[in-house]
C-alpha positions as CSV (number, residue, x, y, z in Angstrom):
1,M,13.0,4.4,-0.9
2,P,13.0,4.2,-4.5
3,T,9.8,3.3,-6.3
4,T,9.2,-0.5,-7.1
5,F,7.3,-1.2,-10.3
6,S,6.6,-4.7,-11.3
7,V,3.7,-6.9,-12.8
8,K,3.3,-8.6,-9.0
9,H,1.7,-4.9,-8.5
10,I,-1.2,-5.1,-11.3
11,P,-4.3,-7.2,-9.5
12,K,-3.9,-5.2,-6.8
13,A,-3.6,-1.8,-8.4
14,I,-5.9,-2.2,-10.8
15,R,-8.6,-2.7,-7.2
16,Y,-7.3,0.2,-6.2
17,W,-7.3,2.4,-8.7
18,R,-10.8,1.1,-10.1
19,K,-12.1,1.9,-6.6
20,Y,-10.7,5.1,-6.1
21,S,-11.9,6.3,-9.0
22,G,-15.7,5.2,-8.5
23,V,-16.0,3.1,-11.5
24,S,-17.2,-1.0,-11.2
25,Q,-16.4,-3.7,-12.4
26,V,-19.0,-3.6,-15.2
27,E,-18.2,0.0,-16.0
28,L,-14.1,-0.7,-16.5
29,A,-15.6,-4.2,-18.3
30,K,-17.8,-2.4,-20.8
31,R,-15.3,0.9,-20.9
32,L,-12.6,-1.6,-22.0
33,E,-14.6,-4.0,-24.1
34,V,-13.7,-7.2,-22.3
35,S,-16.2,-9.6,-19.9
36,R,-16.7,-8.9,-16.4
37,Q,-14.9,-11.8,-15.3
38,A,-11.5,-10.4,-17.4
39,I,-11.7,-7.4,-14.5
40,Y,-11.8,-9.9,-11.6
41,L,-9.2,-12.2,-13.3
42,W,-7.0,-9.3,-13.7
43,E,-7.7,-8.2,-10.2
44,T,-7.3,-11.8,-8.2
45,H,-4.5,-12.6,-9.9
46,Q,-5.6,-15.5,-12.2
47,G,-4.1,-12.9,-15.1
48,Y,-3.1,-9.7,-16.7
49,P,-3.9,-8.0,-19.6
50,D,-1.3,-7.3,-21.9
51,I,-0.2,-3.9,-21.8
52,E,-1.7,-2.3,-24.7
53,R,-4.8,-3.0,-22.6
54,L,-3.3,-1.7,-19.6
55,E,-2.8,1.8,-21.6
56,E,-6.4,1.5,-21.4
57,V,-7.3,0.5,-18.4
58,A,-4.7,3.4,-17.0
59,G,-6.2,6.0,-19.7
60,V,-10.7,4.8,-18.2
61,L,-8.5,5.4,-14.5
62,G,-6.9,8.8,-15.0
63,I,-3.8,7.5,-13.7
64,P,-0.7,7.2,-15.4
65,L,0.6,3.7,-16.9
66,E,3.3,3.6,-14.0
67,F,0.1,3.5,-10.9
68,L,-0.8,0.1,-12.3
69,L,3.0,-0.8,-12.0
70,K,4.0,0.3,-8.4
71,E,2.2,-0.7,-4.5
72,P,-0.9,1.5,-4.3
73,P,-0.9,3.8,-1.3
74,G,-2.9,2.0,1.7
75,R,-5.1,-0.5,1.6
76,D,-8.8,-1.2,-0.5
């Protein structure tokens, strides 16, 4: 089955890869220079980062951008 890329995966993927990387919401927020509430909103389907910010999230978490656009592995 081919990999499906979709913005609908972003919230779950941010949360999964943030936890996988051992980064707290507060730490991620500080490194991205956004509020912790912004991270919370992104992870709960209440808002989305713009594409440039999404690239920064991937960089901070040390993952390729496409990891944030597909269903994360397993459960978080």
